[in-house]
N, C-alpha and C positions, 0 to 999 in steps of 0.2 A: 388465558385469553387467546382468542383466535390469532394465529400468527400474522395474518394480513391486517387485522385491527391494530395489533401491537406495532407493526411496521408503520402504519399510518400515524399512530400516536408518536412514535420515535421521530419520524420525519418532521412532524409539526412542532413538537415540544423541544426536541434536542437540536434539530438542524435549522429549520426555518427561523425559529426563535432566536438563534445565535448567529444569524447572518449568512447562512448557506442559501443562496438564491438562484443558482444556475438551474434552470428547469430540467436539463438533461441529467444533471447529477441527482437531483431530487427524484426524478423518475427511476433512475437506476436503483436507488435505495428502497424505493417502493417495490420494485420488481424482485430484487435478489433476496431469497429467504435466509436471513441472517441466522435463524435458529438451526439451519442445516450445517452450519460451520462451527458449532460449539459441541462440547461433549454432552452426552445424554443427560447426565445428572445436573447440568447447568442450563439446559434449554429454557427453563422457566425464567432465567435471568438474561436471556440472549439479547433483549432489546433495552437493557438498562444502560444508564449513562456512566459506565466505567468499563475498564478492560477485564477480560476473563482469562483464566488459565486454559491453555490447550495442551499442557504437558511439556515435559522436557525443558522446563524453565522459560517457556515462551508464552505469549499472550495474543489474544485477538483484541485489537485496540478498541477503545470506546467508539461508538458510532460517529460522534462529532469529529474526532480526530481523523478518522478515515475520510469523512466528508470534506474536512478542511484541506487535507492533503490532496484529495482528488480534485476539488474545485481549483486549488492553487496550481495544480499541474496543467490545467486548461486543455484537457484531451479533446482532440478533434476526431471525427468519424474515420478518417483515413490514416490516423497516426499509428505508428509502431511504438509500443511502450515496453520498457524494461522495469520489472519490479525486483527489488533486492529484499529477500526474506518472505518466502511464500506463506509460511506459518499455516494458518487454517485454510487459506485460499480465498478468504472473503474479499480482501482488497483487490485481488486479481479478478474475482468475479465481477465486482463493481466496475472495474476498468474495462472488462470485456464487453460490457454493454455500451461503452462510450467510444471505443476505438476499433481499428481493424484487427490488430493482433497484439497479444500480450505475451512476453517472455518473462518467466518468473524463476528466480534462482533460490534454492533452499539448501542449507548445509546439513540438515538433519533428515536422514533418509525416511524415517517413519512418518514425519510430518509431510514430506514431499509426496509420499505414497498415499497418505490419507487425503491430502488436498486434491490430488489428481483424481482419486476415486469420487470425491464429492463433486468436483467440477464436471466429471463425465456423467454422473447421475443426473445432473441438472442441465446437461446439454451445452455447457460452455466450452465448446471445442476450439475456440480461437485463443485459448490459453495454453501455452506450452511450458510445462514445469521441467526445470533442469536441476540436477543435484550438483552442488559445487560451492566454491568460495565466492559468495556474492559480492564481497568487498572488491573483487577484481572485475566485476561486471560480467558481460558476456559479449566479448568483442566480435565473435564470428557472425553474430546476427545483427550487429549495428550497421550504421549509426541509428540512434533512436530519437524520436521526436520528444520523448519524455522519459525520465527515469525517476522512480519513487523508491526511497529507501525506508523500510519499516523498522529500522533499528538505529540506535544512537551511535554516532561515530565520533572519534576524538578530533577529527578534522575532515575537510572535504577531500575525498580521494580524487586526485588528478586524473586517475585512470577512468573514473566514471565521467568526468567532464569531457575527456577526450572521446568518449563514445557517443556524445550528443551530436545530433545534426545541427547545422546553423539554425538558430532560433529555437533550439531544443531547450527544455526546462528540466532541471534536477531539483527534486524536493527531498531534503535530507535533514534529520535532526543532528545537530553538532554541539558537543560540549563534554561534560564530565560523564562518569559512569552512571550517575544518578539523576542528572538534570541537564537538559539540552535546550538549544534554541532552534526552532524550526526555520530552515532557510530555503529560499528559492534562488537557484543559480540559473541564469539564462545565458546561453552561448550565442553571441552575436558576431557579425562580421568584424565589428570594431573591437571585440574583446568579451570579457565576462562581466555580467551585471549580477550583483548579489543583493537580496532583499531579506529582511527579517519578518517572519510570520508569527512570532510570539514564542513563549516558553512551552516546553513539553517534557514528557518523561517516557522514555522507551527502554526496552531491554537493549543490551549492548550488541553492536555490530561486531561479530567475531570474524577474524580473518586477517589476511596479509596486510590489508589497508584499513583495518579497524583495530579492535582490541584483541589481545591475546586470549585464547580460550581458557 
């Protein structure tokens, strides 16, 4: 199937049909060529409703989960966003269409390099990929209007909350190694507001403020 037709079908059947209704988010999913972020032998499955392996024990999340996290983050055009877990680079690419700048931290050098190459080929130059322990955030570029964590954590790392600007949002899966609850943490002048966005399943967040490798 033609990739553009496949993306249109993905947006209609997987996103809009399940409550993703932010016009800017839907437009980003129509624009970003998801098939460019999966391995060659899996390209024919790129737009299916499930995660796909990208090697090194990591995955590109299903389109709906990427969309849910993105919409829940509420990115604005002038926002500075931090992503924890670059992976394929797809989530960062989506965010790059919705905000001013994206910083993305990846602990696996081969994935970071591959994502950077794909992002450059597509002209998504407002994404900055950094190699390191994402569970510690990236304090030198903060504070951030939004942080999205694309791996499951055993708890909400306080260091990530501390890197949020006032009214900043943190989207993070929290729970066991195999099953998590997606949470939105909002940092306000009065304190921290926590909301549940439903159940989910992600690979483990490895690092000082996550799970041991």
